[in-house]
C-alpha positions as CSV (number, residue, x, y, z in Angstrom):
1,M,4.2,-83.0,-54.6
2,T,6.5,-81.1,-56.8
3,G,5.0,-78.7,-59.5
4,F,5.0,-75.5,-61.2
5,G,2.3,-73.1,-62.5
6,S,2.2,-69.6,-63.9
7,G,-0.5,-67.3,-64.5
8,S,-1.0,-63.5,-65.6
9,A,-3.8,-61.0,-65.8
10,E,-3.9,-57.2,-66.8
11,A,-5.2,-54.0,-65.2
12,D,-5.0,-50.3,-65.5
13,G,-2.1,-51.0,-68.1
14,N,-0.3,-53.2,-65.7
15,I,0.6,-56.9,-66.5
16,I,0.8,-59.1,-63.4
17,Y,2.8,-62.2,-63.7
18,A,2.4,-64.9,-60.9
19,E,4.5,-67.9,-60.7
20,V,4.0,-70.7,-58.0
21,S,6.4,-73.8,-57.5
22,T,6.3,-76.6,-54.8
23,V,8.6,-79.3,-53.3
24,N,7.7,-81.8,-50.8
25,R,7.2,-80.9,-47.2
26,K,4.8,-82.5,-44.5
27,Q,3.6,-79.2,-43.5
28,L,2.4,-75.9,-45.6
29,E,5.2,-73.3,-45.8
30,I,4.7,-70.4,-48.1
31,R,7.2,-67.9,-49.2
32,F,6.6,-64.9,-51.3
33,S,8.6,-62.7,-53.6
34,L,6.6,-59.6,-54.1
35,P,7.0,-56.0,-55.5
36,H,7.4,-53.7,-52.4
37,E,4.2,-52.1,-52.5
38,F,2.3,-55.5,-52.8
39,S,3.2,-56.4,-49.2
40,S,0.1,-54.6,-48.1
41,F,-2.3,-57.3,-49.3
42,E,0.3,-60.4,-49.0
43,H,-2.3,-61.8,-46.4
44,V,-4.9,-62.0,-49.0
45,L,-2.6,-63.5,-51.4
46,R,-1.4,-66.1,-48.7
47,K,-5.1,-66.9,-48.1
48,I,-5.6,-67.9,-51.7
49,V,-2.7,-70.3,-51.6
50,Q,-3.8,-71.8,-48.5
51,D,-7.2,-72.6,-49.9
52,S,-5.7,-74.3,-52.8
53,L,-2.8,-76.2,-51.1
54,S,-2.3,-78.2,-47.9
55,R,1.1,-79.4,-47.8
56,G,4.6,-78.6,-49.3
57,M,7.0,-75.8,-49.5
58,V,5.5,-73.3,-51.8
59,S,7.3,-70.5,-53.4
60,V,5.2,-67.7,-55.0
61,R,6.6,-65.0,-57.2
62,I,4.6,-61.9,-58.2
63,S,6.1,-59.4,-60.6
64,C,4.5,-56.3,-62.3
65,N,5.3,-54.8,-65.6
66,A,4.1,-51.5,-64.3
67,A,2.7,-48.8,-66.6
68,G,0.2,-46.0,-66.3
69,T,-0.8,-44.9,-62.8
70,A,1.2,-47.6,-61.0
71,S,4.4,-46.2,-62.6
72,S,3.9,-42.7,-60.9
73,G,5.2,-44.0,-57.6
74,I,8.3,-45.4,-59.0
75,N,11.6,-44.0,-57.8
76,R,13.4,-43.5,-61.1
77,E,16.7,-42.5,-59.6
78,R,16.7,-45.5,-57.4
79,V,16.0,-47.8,-60.6
80,T,18.8,-45.9,-62.6
81,A,21.2,-46.5,-59.7
82,L,20.5,-50.3,-59.3
83,I,20.6,-51.0,-63.2
84,T,24.0,-49.0,-63.4
85,A,25.4,-50.8,-60.2
86,A,24.6,-54.1,-61.6
87,R,26.4,-53.4,-65.0
88,E,29.4,-52.1,-63.3
89,L,29.5,-55.0,-60.9
90,G,29.0,-57.4,-63.7
91,R,32.0,-55.7,-65.8
92,E,34.2,-56.0,-62.8
93,L,33.4,-59.6,-62.0
94,G,33.2,-60.6,-65.7
95,V,29.7,-61.9,-65.4
96,D,26.3,-60.8,-67.0
97,G,25.0,-57.8,-64.9
98,T,21.8,-57.3,-66.9
99,L,18.8,-57.0,-64.6
100,T,15.3,-57.2,-66.1
101,M,12.7,-54.8,-65.1
102,A,10.7,-57.7,-63.4
103,Q,13.6,-58.1,-61.2
104,V,14.0,-54.4,-60.6
105,M,10.5,-54.1,-59.4
106,T,10.9,-56.5,-56.4
107,M,13.7,-54.6,-55.0
108,P,13.6,-52.3,-51.9
109,G,13.2,-48.5,-52.5
110,V,11.9,-48.8,-56.2
111,F,8.6,-47.4,-55.1
112,N,8.3,-44.0,-53.3
113,D,6.9,-44.3,-49.8
114,S,4.3,-41.6,-50.5
115,N,2.6,-43.5,-53.3
116,T,2.6,-47.2,-52.3
117,E,-1.2,-47.6,-52.6
118,V,-2.1,-50.3,-55.1
119,P,-5.2,-49.6,-57.1
120,E,-8.0,-52.1,-56.6
121,A,-8.0,-53.2,-60.1
122,V,-4.4,-54.1,-59.9
123,K,-5.1,-55.9,-56.6
124,S,-7.8,-57.9,-58.2
125,A,-5.7,-58.8,-61.3
126,T,-3.1,-60.0,-59.0
127,E,-5.3,-62.4,-57.2
128,Q,-6.6,-63.5,-60.6
129,A,-3.0,-64.2,-62.0
130,L,-2.2,-66.2,-58.9
131,Q,-5.4,-68.3,-59.0
132,S,-4.5,-69.1,-62.5
133,A,-1.0,-69.9,-61.5
134,L,-2.5,-72.4,-58.8
135,T,-4.7,-73.9,-61.3
136,N,-2.1,-74.6,-63.8
137,L,0.0,-75.9,-60.7
138,N,-2.7,-78.3,-59.6
139,N,-3.4,-79.5,-63.1
140,M,0.5,-80.6,-63.3
141,R,0.2,-82.4,-59.9
142,R,-3.0,-84.2,-61.0
143,T,-1.1,-85.6,-63.9
144,E,1.8,-86.7,-61.6
145,G,-0.6,-87.9,-58.8
146,A,-2.4,-90.4,-61.4
147,A,1.0,-92.1,-61.7
148,L,1.6,-92.0,-57.9
149,K,-1.7,-93.6,-57.3
150,E,-0.8,-96.4,-59.6
151,E,2.5,-97.0,-58.0
152,L,0.9,-96.8,-54.5
153,T,-1.8,-99.3,-55.4
154,N,0.8,-101.7,-56.7
155,R,2.7,-101.5,-53.5
156,L,-0.5,-102.0,-51.4
157,E,-1.2,-105.1,-53.3
158,L,2.4,-106.3,-52.3
159,L,1.8,-105.8,-48.8
160,E,-1.6,-107.7,-49.0
161,D,0.0,-110.5,-50.6
162,L,2.8,-110.6,-47.8
163,R,0.1,-110.6,-45.2
164,E,-1.4,-113.6,-46.9
165,K,1.9,-115.4,-46.7
166,I,2.0,-114.8,-43.0
167,L,-1.1,-116.6,-42.4
168,P,0.1,-120.3,-42.8
169,E,3.1,-119.5,-40.7
170,T,1.1,-118.3,-37.8
171,A,-1.8,-120.8,-38.0
172,N,-0.6,-122.8,-35.1
173,I,1.5,-120.4,-33.4
174,E,0.2,-121.0,-30.0
175,Q,0.6,-124.7,-29.9
176,Q,4.4,-124.0,-31.5
177,L,5.2,-121.6,-28.7
178,K,3.8,-124.1,-26.1
179,Q,5.9,-126.8,-27.5
180,R,8.9,-124.7,-27.5
181,L,8.5,-123.9,-23.8
182,L,8.2,-127.5,-23.1
183,D,11.2,-128.5,-25.1
184,K,13.3,-126.0,-23.3
185,L,12.3,-127.3,-20.0
186,A,13.1,-130.6,-21.1
187,S,16.6,-129.8,-22.5
188,A,17.2,-128.0,-19.1
189,D,16.4,-131.3,-17.3
190,L,13.7,-129.7,-15.4
191,P,10.7,-132.0,-14.5
192,V,7.5,-131.2,-15.9
193,D,4.2,-132.4,-14.4
194,M,1.6,-132.2,-17.1
195,Q,-1.2,-132.7,-14.6
196,D,-0.3,-129.4,-12.7
197,E,-2.9,-127.2,-13.3
198,R,-0.9,-124.0,-12.4
199,F,1.9,-124.9,-14.7
200,L,-0.4,-125.5,-17.5
201,K,-2.1,-122.2,-17.1
202,E,1.3,-120.5,-17.3
203,V,2.1,-122.3,-20.5
204,L,-1.4,-121.5,-21.9
205,Y,-0.9,-117.9,-20.8
206,Y,2.4,-117.3,-22.6
207,A,1.1,-119.1,-25.6
208,D,-1.9,-117.0,-25.8
209,K,0.4,-113.8,-25.8
210,A,1.7,-115.0,-29.1
211,D,-1.7,-115.0,-30.9
212,V,-1.6,-112.5,-33.7
213,T,-5.0,-112.5,-35.0
214,E,-5.7,-108.9,-33.7
215,E,-2.5,-107.5,-35.6
216,L,-3.6,-109.5,-38.8
217,T,-7.1,-107.9,-38.7
218,R,-5.7,-104.5,-38.1
219,L,-3.7,-104.6,-41.0
220,S,-6.5,-105.6,-43.2
221,S,-8.6,-102.7,-41.9
222,H,-5.6,-100.3,-42.5
223,F,-5.2,-101.9,-46.1
224,V,-9.1,-101.0,-46.8
225,Q,-8.8,-97.5,-45.4
226,F,-5.4,-96.8,-47.4
227,R,-7.2,-97.9,-50.6
228,N,-10.2,-95.6,-49.8
229,F,-7.9,-92.7,-49.5
230,L,-6.2,-93.6,-52.7
231,N,-9.6,-93.5,-54.4
232,G,-10.4,-90.1,-53.5
233,Q,-12.0,-90.5,-49.6
234,D,-11.3,-87.5,-47.6
235,G,-8.0,-87.9,-45.8
236,G,-5.2,-87.0,-47.9
237,G,-1.4,-87.4,-47.4
238,R,-1.4,-86.7,-43.7
239,S,-4.2,-89.5,-43.1
240,M,-2.2,-92.1,-45.4
241,D,1.0,-91.1,-43.5
242,F,-0.7,-91.9,-40.0
243,L,-2.1,-95.4,-41.5
244,V,1.6,-96.3,-42.6
245,Q,3.0,-95.6,-39.2
246,E,0.0,-97.8,-37.7
247,M,0.9,-100.7,-40.2
248,F,4.6,-100.4,-38.9
249,R,3.5,-100.8,-35.4
250,E,1.1,-103.7,-36.1
251,I,3.9,-105.7,-38.2
252,T,6.5,-105.1,-35.8
253,T,4.4,-106.2,-32.9
254,L,3.4,-109.3,-35.1
255,G,7.1,-110.1,-35.8
256,N,7.9,-109.9,-32.2
257,K,5.1,-112.3,-31.1
258,A,5.6,-114.9,-33.8
259,G,9.3,-115.2,-33.0
260,S,10.1,-117.6,-36.2
261,G,12.6,-117.2,-39.0
262,A,10.0,-117.7,-41.6
263,V,7.7,-114.9,-40.3
264,A,10.8,-112.5,-39.6
265,N,11.8,-112.9,-43.4
266,I,8.4,-111.6,-44.4
267,V,8.0,-108.9,-41.9
268,V,11.5,-107.5,-43.3
269,K,10.0,-107.6,-46.7
270,F,6.7,-105.9,-45.4
271,K,8.6,-103.1,-43.7
272,T,10.7,-102.5,-46.7
273,E,7.6,-101.9,-48.9
274,L,6.2,-99.7,-46.2
275,E,9.3,-97.5,-46.2
276,K,8.7,-97.1,-50.0
277,I,5.3,-96.0,-49.5
278,R,6.1,-93.7,-46.6
279,E,8.7,-91.8,-49.0
280,Q,6.1,-91.7,-51.9
281,I,3.1,-90.4,-49.7
282,Q,5.2,-87.2,-48.7
283,N,4.1,-86.3,-52.4
284,V,0.6,-86.7,-51.6
285,Q,-1.4,-83.5,-50.7
């Protein structure tokens, strides 16, 4: 689910800013943009994100308004050269070449290798700022999630209605298939001995294969599970995605078995709604 959140914290005269944004992905992918000296504890920050999010492309940007002890490790010559180069290039190309200090602090070579250790207080503040950003992000996603739940619930009800419309069309499907087989034999001028036990067994065998009771029962079960997930039962987006795949399988099998125009039309509508649900659950964590 798409979203954005920001947070900040202060330590040792340094203000840490964290921004987290997400876009849809089936799996969890995390990309960091950090000040050079913060790379030593990126794994800690990554774990914080993993504990809060389970799906999506996540972009995390950490910046530090350095002051006090943290600024002693800054390569001032490098900073000056970067800002000067940006301004000169901006004038040459006719664009704004201004760099903010937050942007400069994320560039390679800004901090001296001899003093790259980040104080524990700054590390703690960074974790706090990131956690705050994730909290704000999830608050935004919950608001969007409430609207998404309503839409998915409405589409699930449409699927349930379509299933009910299939029932009368398949009530006598075995008898209908049996009659179609007999009609085809008759139209081909093939003699049919209705007293032939072996022949009747074959007809009943093919008619029985057209029974769709099992598919209809499984669809009902999938509907119940899907609604449970919508109402907060453990499972989430991946489980809902799996259920949609199973519904596709059941309705496809049902359509193939039924072989009638009326059922085929309902199956097409059913799959159309399922596809819409599949697109939306990519937003569900």
